[in-house]
Every structure is written in structure tokens, then in C-alpha cells.
C-alpha positions in Angstrom: 184.6 134.7 -19.4 183.3 137.8 -21.2 185.3 141.0 -21.7 184.2 144.3 -22.7 186.0 143.9 -25.7 184.3 140.4 -26.6 180.7 142.1 -25.9 181.6 144.8 -28.1 182.7 142.4 -30.8 179.6 140.4 -30.4 177.2 143.5 -30.6 178.9 144.7 -33.5 178.8 141.3 -35.2 175.0 141.0 -34.4 174.5 144.8 -36.0 176.5 143.9 -39.0 174.5 140.6 -39.4 171.2 142.5 -38.9 172.3 145.1 -41.6 173.3 142.7 -43.8 170.2 140.3 -43.7 167.4 143.1 -42.7 168.8 145.9 -44.5 167.5 145.0 -47.9 164.4 144.1 -46.6 163.8 147.4 -44.7 165.1 149.3 -47.7 162.5 147.5 -49.9 159.6 148.0 -47.4 160.7 151.6 -47.3 161.0 152.1 -50.8 157.4 150.3 -51.2 155.8 152.6 -48.9 157.4 155.6 -50.6 156.3 154.4 -54.1 152.9 153.2 -53.0 151.3 155.9 -54.5 153.4 155.5 -57.8 152.4 151.9 -58.1 148.7 152.5 -57.7 148.9 155.4 -60.2 150.7 153.0 -62.5 148.4 150.3 -61.8 145.3 152.5 -62.7 147.0 153.9 -65.9 148.1 150.6 -67.0 144.3 149.3 -66.6 142.9 152.4 -68.4 145.7 152.0 -71.1 144.7 148.1 -72.0 141.2 149.2 -71.9 141.7 151.7 -74.9 140.9 150.6 -78.3 143.8 150.0 -80.5 143.7 153.3 -82.4 143.8 155.0 -79.2 146.8 153.2 -77.9 148.8 153.9 -81.0 147.9 157.5 -80.7 149.1 157.4 -77.0 152.2 155.7 -78.0 153.0 158.1 -80.5 152.5 160.8 -78.2 154.7 159.4 -75.8 157.6 158.8 -78.5 157.1 162.5 -79.4 157.3 163.4 -75.8 160.5 161.3 -75.2 162.0 162.7 -78.3 161.3 166.1 -77.1 162.2 165.5 -73.6 165.7 163.7 -74.0 167.6 166.8 -74.7 166.2 168.7 -71.9 166.9 165.7 -69.7 170.6 165.6 -70.9 170.9 169.3 -70.3 169.4 169.2 -66.9 171.9 166.3 -65.7 174.9 168.4 -67.5 173.7 171.5 -65.5 173.4 169.5 -62.2 176.6 168.1 -62.4 178.5 171.4 -63.2 176.7 172.9 -60.3 177.5 170.1 -57.9 181.2 170.2 -59.1 181.4 174.0 -58.6 179.8 173.5 -55.0 182.5 171.1 -54.0 185.0 173.7 -54.6 186.4 175.7 -51.7 185.6 179.1 -53.1 182.9 178.7 -55.5 182.1 181.4 -57.9 178.8 182.8 -56.8 178.2 184.5 -60.0 178.4 181.4 -61.8 176.6 179.0 -59.2 173.7 181.7 -59.7 173.9 181.4 -63.6 173.9 177.5 -63.4 171.2 177.7 -60.8 168.7 179.9 -62.9 169.6 177.6 -66.0 168.5 174.7 -63.8 165.4 176.2 -62.9 164.8 177.0 -66.5 165.2 173.3 -67.9 163.0 172.2 -65.2 160.3 174.5 -66.0 160.6 173.6 -69.6 160.4 170.1 -68.8 157.3 170.5 -66.7 155.7 172.3 -69.5 156.4 169.5 -71.7 155.1 167.1 -69.4 152.0 169.2 -69.0 151.6 169.5 -72.7 152.2 165.7 -73.3 149.3 165.1 -70.5 146.8 167.6 -72.2 147.5 165.7 -75.3 146.8 162.2 -73.8 143.5 163.2 -72.1 142.3 165.1 -75.5 143.3 162.1 -77.6 142.4 159.0 -75.4 139.9 160.7 -72.9 141.8 159.4 -70.1 143.3 161.6 -67.5 147.0 160.6 -67.2 148.2 160.3 -63.2 149.7 163.2 -61.9 149.2 165.5 -64.3 145.4 165.6 -64.5 145.2 168.7 -62.2 147.7 170.6 -64.4 146.6 169.7 -68.0 146.0 172.7 -69.7 146.9 174.8 -66.6 149.0 178.0 -67.4 151.5 179.8 -65.4 149.0 182.4 -64.5 146.7 179.9 -62.6 
């Protein structure tokens, strides 16, 4: 004989089973849908990179290493600022002046990183003749445009 409690337990067990079994598949499907453009861009760029002559691949690798070296301190600063802002936001009465200061600092850091990425894209395009994904519209663009 079924009771409301046993029906509820069965429903909960089925929901838990579905979440455990189907959850990763659903999450993977959602991630795949969200990254479809990323995957296509990556595959397209990978093919273009492999088609480059060896000297242009070396130039690309050099540009990427230089970009990484310049971007790493900015990424670290960005992470530090985001963490400080998040910590401040969790306080019951956050200091709004400090929050504004951190927000401005966060925006400035993001803009520096974006400009660095645009410069990297411009260098790659000039050196290899290939337009990097996502950046081809902005390569060489200034803040005025």
C-alpha cells in the first residue's frame, strides 16, 4: 500500500537518480551549446595556424609568449581586485567609496587587458596574415571608433 510519504520518497529518489545520471549529460550538452562558437573559432584558427609556414608559426608563438608575459600581471591584478570587491560586497555595511574605487580599478584593469589583446591580434594579423578569431573586428581599432 502506497502512502503519500512513500510516493514522495520515490519521487525524490527518481529526481536524485535523474540528477546524478542525466545531470552531467545535460550540463555537457549546455556547455557544448554555449561553446559551439568557441569550438568553431578554435578549430578554424587551429587549421590556419597549422597551414602557416614554420617561420610564421614561430612568430605567432613568440607573439603569444610576449602577450602571456604582459597579460599575466594584469590577470593577477584583476583577480585580486575582483576578490577584494567580492569580499567588500559581502559585508553588512560596505564602504561605498572603497567599492567605487575598486570598481574603477577593475574597469581600468579590464580595459588594459582588452587593449593588450587587441594589440596581440593586430600583431598576429600583420605577422601571419591570418585574422585571429574574435579580434579581427577590433584589431587596430582605437577607443574613438
